N, C-alpha and C positions, 0 to 999 in steps of 0.2 A: 571829816570834812574841815576845810580851812579856807583862808581868804584867797586861795587860788580860784575859788568860785566867787566871782565879783559881787553877786547879789546876796551873799551869805549874811545872816544876822544871828546874834546870840542873845538868849534871854538871861535873866539873873542867875539861873542855875548853870549857865554855860552850855545849854542845849541849843543846837542850831535849827534854823527854820527848815532845812532839808529833812532832818530826822523827825522833827515834830510833824511836818506835813505827811511824811511817809507813815508814821505811826497812826495818824488819824485815818488814813486810807486802809492801812493794814489791819486795823482793829476789828473790822467786821469779819475778817478771815479768822483771826485768832479767837474771836468770840463765837463764831459760827461752828460749833463743835457738836458732836453727839448725833442723836437720831434725826433731827430736822435737816441738818446739812447732808447727811447720808441719803435721806429720802430725796432731797432736791437734786443731788448728784445723779442718782440712778434714774430719776425722771428725765434728766437731760440726756443721759445715755440712751434711754428708751426712745426719746424724741429723734435722736440721730438715726437710730435703727429704723424707725417708722419712715422718716424722710428719705432714707436710702433704700427702702424695700424695692426689690426688683431691679436694682442697679448693681453693677459690678463692684462699686465701692460706695461706702456711705460717708466717708470723710477723707479729707486731705491732711497729711501730716508732713510739714516741711522739716527736713532733716539736714543738719549741718555737720554732724559728727560730734557736736557738743553734748554735754550731759542732759541739759533741759529738753531738747528736742528728742534725744534718744529715749528718755524716760517716758515722754508722751507716747511714742510709738509702742513701747513695751506695755504701757497701761492700756492703750487702745486695744491691743490684741487680747490682753487678759480679760477685758470687759466684753469681748465678743464682737467688737466692731471690725469693719472691713476697710482698713485704711489704704489709700494710695500714698506711698512715700514719694516726696518730691524734693529734689536737690538742685540747687543752682550753683553751677561750677563756673567761676570767673577766672580760672587759671592760676589761683593762688592756694589751692588746697594743699595742706601738708599730707605727707604719706600716712601719717598717723590717723588723720581724719578720714582718708579714703578707706583705710583698713577698718576703722570703727564702723563706718556706714556699711561696708560690705559684710562684716561679721554680723551686724545687727539684722539687716534685711534677709540674709540667708538663715540666720537662726530663728527668725520670726516667720519666714516664708511669706514675705509681702512683696508686692510689685513696687519697683522703683523707677521713677522717671527722672532722668538727669538732664537738665537744660544746660548745654555748654555754650557760653557766650563766645562769639568770634574774638580771639585774643587780640588781633591787630586793632580792631575797633575799640576794644575795652582798654588796651594800653594807651591808645590815643586819647580816649576820654580821661583816663587817669592823668596823663600828661597835661591836659587842659586844666584839670582841677589843681594840679601842682602849680602851674603857671599863674592861676588865679589867686593863689595864696589864701584860699578859704580853709576853714578848719576841718570840715567834714568830708574828707575824701571818701570815707566809707559810705557816704550817701549813695554812691553808685551801686555798691553791692546791695545795700539794704533796699533800695528802690527796686532793683531787678529781682531780688528775692521775693518781695511782696507781689510784684507783677506776675512772676512765674506761678506762684501759688494760686492767685486769683484766676489766672488764665487756665490752669489745669482744672480748677474747680468748675469753671464755666464749660470747659471741653467735655467733662464727664457728668455735667449737671449735678454737681455735688453742692449741698447747701452749707456744709460746715468745714472750716479749716481749723484744725486743732493745733494751736501754736504753743511753742515752748516758752513764750513770753509769760512772765509771772511776777507777782509782787514779792514773793518770799526771797528770791535771789537777785532781782533786778528792778525792784519797784520804786526805788528812790528817784525822785525827779531829777533829771539831768540839768545841770546849770545851763542857762540859755546860750552862753557863748561856747559851750563844749561840743554841741552838735547842731543839726538843722532838721527841719521838717522833712520827713522821709518820703512824702508824696509830692515833693516839689519838682514836677516835670519841667516847669518853665525855667527854674534855676539851673537845672542840669543842661537843658538845651541852650540856654543863653551862654553859659560858661564854655560849653563845647564849641558853639558856633564862634564865639569871640576869639578863643585861643586855638581852636582847631580848624575852624572855617569850613566845616562839612556837616552834612545831615546824618542822622543816625539811621542805620539800616537794619540791624538785627537785635539791638538792645531792647529788652522787654520792659520799656518804660511805663510808669503809671503816674498819673497826676491826681490832683484833688478831685476833679469831676469824675474821673474813672473810679476812684475809691468810693465816692458817694453812690455812683451807679451800682457797683458790685455789692456794697453793704446795705443800701437802703431801697434800691429798686429791684435788683436781682435777688436780694436777700441771701447773699453768700456771706455768712458771718464768720469773722475771725474770732475764735474763742480762746481766751486765756485759760487753757484747760487745766493747768497745774494749780490754778487758784481754786478750783472746785474740789480739791482733795488736800489732805495733809502732805506737804512736800518737804522732805528733808534731803538736801543735796548730797550730803555725805552718805546717807543710807542708800540713796539711789545709785551712787557711784559704786558702792560695795556690791550691790546686786549686779550691776552691769559688768563689773570686772569678773565676778565669779561665774556668771551664766553666759556671757556673750563675748568674753575675751576683750572687753573694753579697756583702752589705755587712757588714762587721764592726762590733762594738760596742767601746767603750773598755774595759769591764770585764766580768767573768763575770756571766752571768744578766741582762744589761741589755737583753734583748729585750722585757722588760715594763717599762712606764712606772712602775708601782708598785714593782716590785723595785728599779729604779734609784733611786727616791726613798727607799725603805725602807733599802736598803743604803748609799746614798750620803749620806743626811741623817738620817733618823729614828733608825737604830741608833747612829750616832756621837753624836748630840746627846742622846738620852734614856738610852742604855744604855752609852755609852763602848765600843762595839763597832765595829771597822773590819774587815769581812770580807776586804778586800784582803790583810790580813796572812796569813790562812790560805791564800787562793787563791795568792798569790805564793810563799809558803813551799813549797806543794806543787810548783809549777812549778820552783822552785830545786832542791828535793830530787830531782826527777825529771830534772834537768839540761836543762830547757827554758827557763830564764830565769836571768840572773845576779843575785846578791844586790845588786850595785851598781845595776842597772836597777830593781830593786824599791824600794830605798831612795830613789832619785831620784823615783820615782813617788809614794812615800808622803810626800814633802815637801809635796805638796798636802794641806791639811787634810781636804778632802772629796773624794770620788771623783766629781768633775764636771769636765768639760773647761774650763768657764768659769762665771763668776757668772751670766751670762745664761742658760745652760742650766739651772742650778739654779732661777733665778727662774721660768722657764717651767714646769718640772716642779712647783714649789710651787703656782703659780697653777692648774695643771691639777688637781692633787690636791685643792686646796681646793674648786674648782668641782664636781668629780666626787663628792666626799664630802659636799658641801653644808655645808662648814665656813667659818667666818671665821677671821681670823688669831689672834683671842683663843683660840678652841677649840684651834688648833694649839699655841699657847704653853702653854695649860693642860695639854695632853697631855704635852708635852715636859718640863715641870718637875714633874709628879707623880711620886711614888715608884713604882718598878716592883714587880711581884709575880711570884713564880715560878709556873709552870704547876701545880705541886703544891699550890698554895693552893686549887685547884678540883679536883673529882673527876677521876680519871685512870685509864687502863689501864696505866700504866707498870709497876706492880708485877706485874700479870698477864703482861706482855710479858717482864719479867726472869725470872719464874718459868718460863715456857715455854722461854726460851732456855737456862736452866740445865738444865732437864729434857732438852732436845734434845742439849745437849753431853754430858750424862751418858750418854744412850743411845748417842751416837756413841763415847764413850770405852769403854763396855762392849763395843760391837761390835768395836772395835779389839783389846781384850784377848782376846775370844773367838777372833778370827781368828788372833792370835798363838799361842794355846794349840793351836788346830787344826793350825797349821803345825808346832808343836813336837812334836805327838803322832805 
């Protein structure tokens, strides 16, 4: 991590606040080893099975074709769970990702629901986000992915969504200016309306209040499943390759052609953001990668294995978005704007988080008084 993250600070040892904050949160996972953690894990699995008794499925597993979500699906089957695999297709899947998902669901014999977003609508939404010059164009995919998973859980009355999100490979806090609140329905609609001038028809959008409803009223819980077990990304990849014909990607989240181009080219060129820094830092801090390996990898200016690979992705992006090279150059050299420049639910989200933590703190104090009395 370096000063491309504006809020970074370093202590006397040269350690940054991002790594220190991550290590403080990750320590409970590192220290939670042995019998107690094993018992807690199997108690959770038993609870999932009880909640799903008599239903066709007892959990939802969102799959992208990436290693984290693929490993969740494998472990769910090994543990005797009955998952429904859910995939959100926004029109940018790489052929490799499609093959990885297909091989996995066939090999594990699980049902797969694929939600395909209307491409014309999605392309217009992306165009609006490019015209707005905000940093997080991937907010569209991430929001839809969350919406689809919660919707499928509600449809089949499933209480648990087992996510590939985890501290070991992606737990370091993202710098504030590098992305945006993923439940910000208002921000999405404001940008699309301002630059596209139309209403959304098919996009599975989810806002802060819908998230609160799903998680706290309907009790459909998004679980960071990999945090409940020892998770080594390299070992998982080895098993996936040997048993399910899995093909790996050069960098995190490269199962999507757009994500590859966005993280490997658009973000560094327009916003001076290289997400490899935070992805590698997380792996280093969780002792799954060496700092020397990361620095060697970062010697390449862009996150592409070759100039030819970059050229192919750029050509594909231009064709799919119906841009010419001048439109791409205009976009890259315009000034960026923060998401807060447009209407947003971020203040509502922060207010609800503060209230939730306050209630939790009050509950802890009351429990302490009861024990003392």
